[in-house]
Backbone bond lengths (Angstrom), bond angles and torsions (degrees), N, CA, C in turn:
res aa  C-N    CA-C-N  psi(-1)  N-CA   C-N-CA  omega(-1)  CA-C   N-CA-C  phi
1 X - - - 1.411 - - 1.478 110.59 -
2 X 1.303 116.47 128.86 1.454 120.56 179.23 1.454 112.11 -100.20
3 X 1.364 116.91 147.57 1.461 119.47 175.15 1.534 107.63 -127.68
4 X 1.225 115.91 158.29 1.496 121.48 179.72 1.495 109.81 -67.44
5 X 1.291 113.81 155.89 1.460 118.69 178.67 1.553 108.32 -68.35
6 X 1.287 121.71 -39.29 1.405 122.18 -179.08 1.560 112.01 -65.46
7 X 1.351 115.78 -33.79 1.513 118.73 177.75 1.512 107.76 -68.83
8 X 1.361 114.83 -42.02 1.491 118.02 180.00 1.538 110.47 -59.46
9 X 1.363 118.19 -45.87 1.410 121.33 -178.01 1.543 111.51 -64.38
10 X 1.304 115.63 -39.92 1.476 120.97 173.25 1.488 111.55 -58.14
11 X 1.331 119.18 -49.61 1.422 119.71 178.94 1.525 112.49 -66.43
12 X 1.246 122.46 -35.28 1.440 125.76 176.87 1.615 108.55 -62.51
13 X 1.330 112.83 -45.98 1.431 119.30 -178.23 1.516 110.21 -66.13
14 X 1.299 118.49 -36.51 1.469 121.77 175.58 1.491 112.53 -64.82
15 X 1.408 114.11 -43.07 1.466 118.76 179.31 1.521 110.07 -65.62
16 X 1.258 117.58 -40.93 1.523 119.98 176.40 1.525 111.22 -62.20
17 X 1.319 116.37 -40.20 1.518 119.61 179.25 1.527 108.98 -64.00
18 X 1.328 115.07 -41.14 1.496 118.17 177.76 1.501 111.65 -63.45
19 X 1.316 113.99 -44.88 1.505 119.75 177.97 1.528 110.53 -59.15
20 X 1.314 118.33 -47.79 1.486 121.43 -179.95 1.531 111.28 -61.92
21 X 1.324 116.16 -37.93 1.472 120.32 -179.90 1.539 106.72 -67.10
22 X 1.295 116.10 -41.90 1.471 119.59 -179.81 1.519 111.36 -62.80
23 X 1.346 116.46 -42.98 1.460 121.60 -178.71 1.530 108.12 -66.89
24 X 1.318 119.15 -43.05 1.476 122.23 178.14 1.496 111.35 -61.46
25 X 1.365 116.23 -42.31 1.462 118.52 179.96 1.486 110.31 -64.95
26 X 1.365 119.03 -41.22 1.452 121.01 178.15 1.535 111.89 -60.58
27 X 1.379 114.53 -44.50 1.479 118.29 178.62 1.497 112.28 -58.53
28 X 1.367 113.04 -45.78 1.500 116.15 -176.60 1.535 110.86 -65.31
29 X 1.405 115.18 -36.38 1.411 118.77 178.58 1.562 110.10 -65.89
30 X 1.304 115.16 -43.99 1.507 118.09 178.12 1.511 110.51 -63.06
31 X 1.294 117.10 -38.28 1.474 120.72 -178.25 1.508 111.91 -66.84
32 X 1.355 116.31 -34.34 1.449 123.36 177.88 1.547 112.64 -79.77
33 X 1.353 115.17 -35.29 1.414 120.96 -175.05 1.498 112.37 -74.83
34 X 1.314 118.37 -38.69 1.473 120.04 -177.60 1.524 112.66 -60.20
35 X 1.372 121.18 -45.56 1.484 118.28 177.93 1.465 110.89 -66.07
36 X 1.363 117.83 -35.96 1.492 120.14 179.02 1.489 111.19 -62.46
37 X 1.291 118.93 -40.07 1.454 122.52 179.84 1.540 108.52 -67.02
38 X 1.272 117.46 -44.23 1.476 121.44 179.71 1.500 110.91 -64.46
39 X 1.301 116.37 -39.73 1.505 120.08 179.91 1.517 106.48 -69.12
40 X 1.336 121.96 -43.67 1.420 121.51 176.25 1.480 113.49 -57.16
41 X 1.318 117.63 -41.49 1.444 121.48 178.85 1.494 112.03 -64.45
42 X 1.354 117.29 -42.23 1.450 123.04 174.95 1.545 111.32 -56.88
43 X 1.317 113.50 -47.22 1.467 118.30 -178.45 1.506 111.25 -65.98
44 X 1.312 118.67 -37.05 1.524 119.90 178.40 1.496 108.04 -65.44
45 X 1.363 120.89 -43.51 1.453 123.04 177.97 1.499 111.63 -62.99
46 X 1.338 117.67 -39.60 1.494 119.58 178.62 1.481 110.37 -68.10
47 X 1.369 119.37 -39.60 1.473 121.62 176.55 1.520 111.38 -61.97
48 X 1.349 114.79 -40.52 1.517 115.67 -179.21 1.543 110.52 -67.25
49 X 1.357 116.37 -36.69 1.440 116.97 179.48 1.571 110.82 -72.29
50 X 1.279 117.78 -34.70 1.475 118.45 176.22 1.542 111.55 -66.75
51 X 1.319 115.82 -40.07 1.467 118.32 176.46 1.516 113.88 -63.56
52 X 1.348 115.36 -38.44 1.525 120.09 176.84 1.551 108.62 -66.32
53 X 1.314 117.18 -42.91 1.448 119.77 179.29 1.523 109.96 -62.17
54 X 1.321 117.56 -46.04 1.478 122.91 178.96 1.511 111.08 -58.09
55 X 1.306 118.64 -43.39 1.481 122.55 178.88 1.543 108.98 -63.67
56 X 1.309 117.66 -43.29 1.473 120.19 179.47 1.532 109.17 -66.23
57 X 1.319 118.79 -38.65 1.448 118.68 177.52 1.493 112.61 -67.88
58 X 1.279 118.46 -37.55 1.438 122.56 178.99 1.599 108.48 -62.34
59 X 1.342 114.84 -42.56 1.479 117.63 177.32 1.561 112.26 -63.58
60 X 1.315 115.60 -40.67 1.470 118.68 -179.90 1.486 110.78 -67.57
61 X 1.366 117.98 -38.71 1.467 120.86 178.80 1.513 110.87 -65.11
62 X 1.364 114.68 -45.47 1.489 117.47 179.06 1.546 110.35 -60.97
63 X 1.347 117.27 -41.51 1.438 118.96 178.24 1.521 111.30 -62.22
64 X 1.274 118.59 -43.38 1.467 121.83 178.39 1.499 112.01 -65.73
65 X 1.313 117.67 -39.32 1.503 121.72 177.14 1.488 108.37 -60.80
66 X 1.307 117.82 -47.12 1.543 118.55 176.89 1.481 112.74 -59.51
67 X 1.334 116.87 -41.73 1.460 118.22 177.58 1.517 114.18 -65.42
68 X 1.343 115.83 -38.14 1.491 117.88 176.74 1.508 110.69 -66.17
69 X 1.321 119.90 -41.63 1.463 122.00 177.11 1.523 110.52 -62.80
70 X 1.283 118.40 -39.32 1.493 120.86 177.35 1.557 109.83 -65.18
71 X 1.297 119.13 -45.31 1.447 122.14 178.09 1.543 112.21 -64.11
72 X 1.348 114.95 -39.74 1.475 116.94 179.97 1.579 110.25 -66.63
73 X 1.351 113.95 -34.62 1.479 115.69 178.74 1.506 111.97 -69.96
74 X 1.351 115.84 -39.06 1.462 120.37 174.69 1.543 111.17 -58.28
75 X 1.418 115.31 -46.66 1.407 117.23 -179.18 1.559 112.86 -64.67
76 X 1.327 116.32 -39.69 1.465 119.89 176.66 1.570 110.11 -62.21
77 X 1.290 115.96 -39.28 1.461 120.21 178.16 1.518 111.69 -64.54
78 X 1.367 118.35 -42.58 1.400 123.18 177.95 1.517 112.92 -64.04
79 X 1.328 116.25 -38.99 1.450 120.90 -178.33 1.515 112.19 -85.80
80 X 1.326 117.42 -3.34 1.462 119.02 -178.88 1.507 114.27 74.35
81 X 1.284 119.89 25.61 1.475 121.34 -177.56 1.552 112.35 -87.00
82 X 1.308 117.10 -6.10 1.472 118.11 -178.57 1.588 109.33 -103.14
83 X 1.293 118.27 14.25 1.436 119.97 -179.07 1.536 108.96 -80.12
84 X 1.294 115.29 157.39 1.486 121.82 179.47 1.524 109.88 -67.17
85 X 1.335 119.17 -33.84 1.458 123.98 -179.54 1.591 107.51 -62.36
86 X 1.318 115.78 -45.72 1.440 118.69 -178.61 1.534 111.83 -63.42
87 X 1.331 115.86 -43.74 1.430 121.65 177.05 1.518 111.51 -60.97
88 X 1.333 118.58 -45.89 1.440 122.09 178.93 1.545 110.69 -62.84
89 X 1.339 114.73 -41.02 1.482 118.50 -178.69 1.537 109.96 -67.84
90 X 1.302 119.43 -34.41 1.521 120.82 -179.39 1.477 107.13 -66.93
91 X 1.326 117.72 -39.78 1.510 116.10 179.25 1.552 110.75 -72.44
92 X 1.330 118.90 -32.25 1.440 120.22 178.83 1.506 110.35 -70.97
93 X 1.312 120.77 -37.18 1.445 123.98 -177.91 1.506 109.12 -63.08
94 X 1.304 122.27 -33.00 1.444 121.78 -176.73 1.480 110.99 -72.74
95 X 1.383 119.15 -30.53 1.443 120.44 -174.32 1.548 113.81 -112.22
96 X 1.266 118.47 7.12 1.469 116.56 -172.47 1.552 112.04 -66.31
97 X 1.285 115.81 135.65 1.530 123.06 -175.45 1.512 110.91 -72.34
98 X 1.307 122.30 -27.92 1.439 123.56 -176.19 1.520 111.83 -94.08
99 X 1.221 118.78 21.49 1.501 122.39 -176.21 1.517 105.03 -68.20
100 X 1.383 116.56 125.45 1.420 121.65 -178.30 1.500 113.58 -61.93
101 X 1.303 118.72 140.58 1.463 123.59 -179.45 1.558 105.19 -111.86
102 X 1.332 115.76 122.22 1.474 117.10 174.43 1.501 108.81 -108.98
103 X 1.343 117.21 120.13 1.458 116.52 179.26 1.511 112.57 -71.76
104 X 1.310 115.68 142.29 1.500 119.56 -178.79 1.502 104.89 -100.69
105 X 1.352 111.73 133.11 1.494 118.16 178.04 1.491 109.54 -101.60
106 X 1.322 114.44 147.92 1.457 122.34 -178.27 1.517 111.33 -80.29
107 X 1.307 113.82 -35.92 1.492 119.48 -172.06 1.538 110.16 -93.07
108 X 1.335 120.08 139.65 1.451 120.42 175.56 1.541 110.91 -71.95
109 X 1.288 120.64 -21.46 1.485 123.46 -177.78 1.487 109.39 -67.73
110 X 1.342 118.53 -34.59 1.479 120.98 179.15 1.591 110.83 -66.83
111 X 1.247 116.05 -25.48 1.481 118.61 -179.00 1.508 108.16 -77.22
112 X 1.362 119.67 -34.64 1.462 123.62 -179.45 1.549 114.02 -69.12
113 X 1.270 118.78 -24.28 1.477 120.44 -171.65 1.495 111.53 -69.16
């Protein structure tokens, strides 16, 4: 099958235009993809460092909480707050029947009398 020379040149020009458009699209895609990949890698590194810092902070906080509990226990021991008598007295104070009742007045004039 024979085709005219003008038809051939038109088809070649169209194929070249499609090829140039394809190459331009690939270049644009690569231009946009490279910064996105670099950004993603930076974000992954930042996330990893944040997670490591968070783990270190959790360990530090747990260590300080244990130290605070130890010091509080020592203080309670020194003040005698861990004794059975204190614990029994605390329970008794909450339920004692002769607990004094002080009425609360609404007016400040009643307090001055």
